[in-house]
N, C-alpha and C positions, 0 to 999 in steps of 0.2 A: 262192364263188357268192353266199352270203348277204351278204357284204360288198359285192359289186358291186351286188346288188339294193338294199341300203340306200343306197348312194351315188347310185343312179339314181332312187330314190323321190322324189316331190315332196311337200314340206311347205309348205302355203299358197302353192303355185305355184312354189317354188324348191327346188332340190336341196341336199344338204349341202355339196358343193363350192362352190356359189354362195354359201351362207351363210358358208363359210370365207373366201372371197375378200372378201365384204362386211366382215366383222369385221377382216380383215387390213388392208383399206384404212382403216377407221375408226381402227385402232391406229396406222397410219402417220400419219394426220392428227393424232392426239393427240400423237405424238412430234414431228411438225413444229411443232405449236403450242407445245409445251414448249421446243423448240429456238429458236423465234422469241422466246419470252419470255426465255430465257437470253441470246440475242443482244441483245435490247433492254436488259436490265439491265447487261450488261457492255460493250457496244460503242456501240450507238445512243444511249443516254442520255448517255454522256460526249461523243459527237460533237456532239449538239445543244446541250449545255451550253456547248460551246466557241464557238458562234456568238453574234453580237451580238443577233440577233433573238430575241424570246421566243415567237413564234408556233410555231416548230418544236418548242420545248420543250412547249408546250401540246398539240400534236398527238401527239407521242411519248408523253406521259403518258396521253392519252385512249386510245391503242391498247395501252398496256402491260398492262393487266389482261385485256381481252377477247380478246387475241390467241390465248390458249390455247383458248378456247371457239370462236373462228373456225376453228382447225385441226381441231377435232372436227367442226364443222359441214361443213367442206369434205370431210372423210373420209366422212361420212354421205351427202352429196350426190353424191359421185363413186362411192361404193361401191354405192349402190342401183342403179346401172346394170348391175351383175352379177346382179341379182335379177330374177325374173319373178313378182312377188307378185300374189296375188289379194286381194280385199277380205276382211276389213277391214285386212289388213297393208299394202296399198298406201296407204290413207288415213293409217294410223298413221305410215308412213315419210314421207309428204308433210308431215304435221303436225310430225313429229319434226325436219324440216329447217326448216320455215317459222317455227315458234315460237322456236327458238334464234336464228335470224337476227334476228328482231324484238327479242329480248332483248339480243342483242349490240349491235345498232344503237342501242337505247335506252341501253344502258350506255355506249357510246362517246359518245353525244350528251350524256348527263348529265355525264360527265367533261370533255368538251370545253367545254360551256357554263360549268361551274364554273370551269375554268381561265381562260376568257376573262373572265368576270365578276371573278374574284379578282385577275387580273393587271391588266386595263385599268381596270375601274371602281374597284377598290380603290386603284390608283395615283392616279387622279384625285381620289378622295375624300380621300386623305392629303395631296394638294397644296392642298386648300381648307381654310379655317379652320373651316368648318361641321362639327360632329360628327354632324349629321343624315345627311350623306352616308354616313358609316361605318355607321349603322344601316340605311340603305336597301339597302346591298349584300347582306347576308344575306337580306333580304326578297325582293329580285329573284331571287336564286339559288334560294330555296325555291319561289317561284311558278313559275319556269322548270322546275325538276325535276318539280313536280306536273303541269305541262302535258305534259312528255315522257312521264312514266310513264302518265298517263291516255290519251294517244294510243296508246302501245304496248299498253295493256290493251284498248282498243277494237279494234285491229288483230288481236290474239290471239283475242278473242272471235269476230271475223268469220272468222278462219281455222278455228277449231274448228267453226263452223257456226251460231252464234247469230245471230238476226236483229238486227243492230246498229241498224237503223233503228227497230225497235220499242222497243229498249232506250233509245235516245236520246230517243225521243218520250216514253216513260214518265218518264225523268229530267227532261225538260223540264217535264212537268206537276208532278212532285214538286218540281222546283226552284222553280217558281212558288209553291207552297205554303210551301216552306222560306223563300224570300225574303220572302214576306209575313209569316211568323212571326218572322223575324229582321231585320226592316227597321231596327230600332234599331241592331242590331249592324252591319249594312251601312252605315248612316249614319255610325257611328263609324269604320269602316274607310276609307270615302271621305274622312271628315274628316282621318284620319291621313295619307292620301295627299296631301290638300291642304296640310297642314302641311309634309310632307316636300318637296313640290315648290315651294311659294311661299316657304317659310322665313321666316315672320314673326318667328321667334326661333330661337336655337340652344341646345343644351344648355349649361348654366352661365350663361345669360343671366338677368338679373333682369327680370321682367315683371309687368304688372298686367293681368289678364284680367277685365274687368267687375267691378272692385273686389277681386278675389282676387289678392294680390301674393305673390311668392316667387321662388325660384331654380329654374329648370328643371333637373330631375334626369334625366328619361327621357322620350322620346317613343316610344310604342308604336303598334301598329296600331289599337288601340281607345281607349287612354287616354294622357293625359300627366300625369306626376307632378311636382308642385312641392314645394319645401321652404320654408315661410313663415318669417318673421323670428323666430318663436317656436320654430322647430325642428320644427314639426309637418309631417307629410306630407299633402299635398292631392292627390287624384286627380280629374282632370276628364275627362269624355268628350270625345273629339275632335270629335264633331258639335257640341257646345256651343262649343268653341273656334273652330270654323270659322265660326260665326255671331256671335262675340263681338267686342267692341271691345278690341283688344290694344294696350297701351302697352309698348313695349320700352324699359325704363329703361336697360339697358346700352348701347343704341345712342346714347344722348345723348352728345354731345361734352363737355358739362359740365352740371351740374345747377343749375337756377335755384331760389333760395330767396327767398321773399317773406314778410316779417314786418312787424308794425305796432308802433310804440312810441308811447305816449301821454304827453304833457306836460300839466301842469296849466294852467288858464287864467290863472294868475298869471305865466306865462312871457312875457317881453318880446320884441319883434321881434328885438332884438340877441341875446338868449339863444337864440331859435329858430334864427337864422342860425348861431350858434356850435355849437348842437347838431347841425345838419345836417352841418356841416364835420367835427365830432368823430366822428359816426357813420360817415361815409365813410372818413375816414383810419384809424379804428380797425379797421373791417372789412377794408380793404385791407392792414392790417398782419398779418393772420392768414395763416399759411402754408397754401396750398391754395386761396386765393381768387384769382379772375381780376381783377386790379386795373383792367383796361380796361373792365369792364362793370358796375361798382358804381355805384349811384345811391341818393340819399335825397331825399325830397320832403315838403314840408308838404302832406299829402294832403287832410285834411278836418277839419271841426269835429265831434267826436264827442260823445256824451252825457256821457262822463266826462272828456273832455279833448281837446286838439288832437292829431290822429293824424299821425304821420310814417310814411311808407311806405319801407321799406328793401328794396332788391332787389339781390342779388348772385349770382354764379355760382361754383360750386365746380368747379375743374378736376380736382382729385384725387378721382375718384369712389370709389376704394377706401376713402377716409377721410372721406366726406361727413358722417357723423354726428359724428365728432370735430371736423371743421372748423366745423360749425354750432354745436357746443357751445362751441368756442373763441371764435367771434364773439360769442355771447350773453354769455359771461363777461367778455370784454374790454370790451364796451359797458357792462355794468353797472359794472365797475371804473372806466372812464373817466368815466361820469356821476357816480359817487360822488366822484371826485377833483375834478370841475369844479363840484360842488355843484348839479348839475341833478337835479331831482326828477321821477321818473316819476309819472304820475297813476294812482290806484288804479282798476281796472275796476269797473263797477257790480256790486253784489251783489243777487241775486234771492232774495227771501224767500217769495214766493208766485207763483202764476201771474199773469203780467202786472204784477207789482209789482216795482219796482227803485228803489234809492236810490243 
């Protein structure tokens, strides 16, 4: 008699048999979720890997983890039909279903977007020569995940009963204050986005940014790091780079070198003509020089001698310093063998005084 009374008594609106049925259904849902997870690992995963398309692989991966949680959620959603709960149990059961659903959907969305970004965006980035694309992929993935988690958090707060409108309004006021305080940081972030999208240079390019020259080592959201020719690390804010004059030295098909050679005023016209021919032929004989674009001209009458302008292009950019050194050495040797004397540049002994 006592047992029958206990079974018929109501606890928060439901009897013990009702609770038993509820937990039994939840248990079945959990077992079903585990079974689906096992089926995914053993059967479905191999099946989708055998297909040529990658989209089904991404979808299967997105569902692989949350499928167990979805089984429990389905059990709770179906099992609560056996209960006749009163408050606050009714609200707790409602929240107990709604929140896990939001969490599961956000989990699936994160895994799905990560798979799409890593598969399609990464494949595109690997096909391009730009290394900035490779750095952009994790940034896009991170921003997308933050957006999904933030949206899920807002939905959960609304489900629990918080006034989401008031929260968003307060965040808006606070966001304005934070944005004002961090405007320099935001300028750097937008500058980084500008560099990543317009691609004025790539990682490993040699650049000159408003007089700062070096090899690009890393492009981040806020700063860009260069390695100058002395081996020092230079970090520049992206906002500065976005407004700077950038010369991409690596993008040059060849490098132009311009130099001046002085001959004394004792040089005869015939010697000048011979010197011009000697300079051109000697320069073109150096390995790495483009012989089709070399020129030497009697440029002007200088204070210390007659100036010859030599202009040539180095096709082998990886060896431009060695090529320039070779041209200078060979011209000096050729002049010495031809008994052509270079003029001595003026020496300054005081301000405005030269001899």
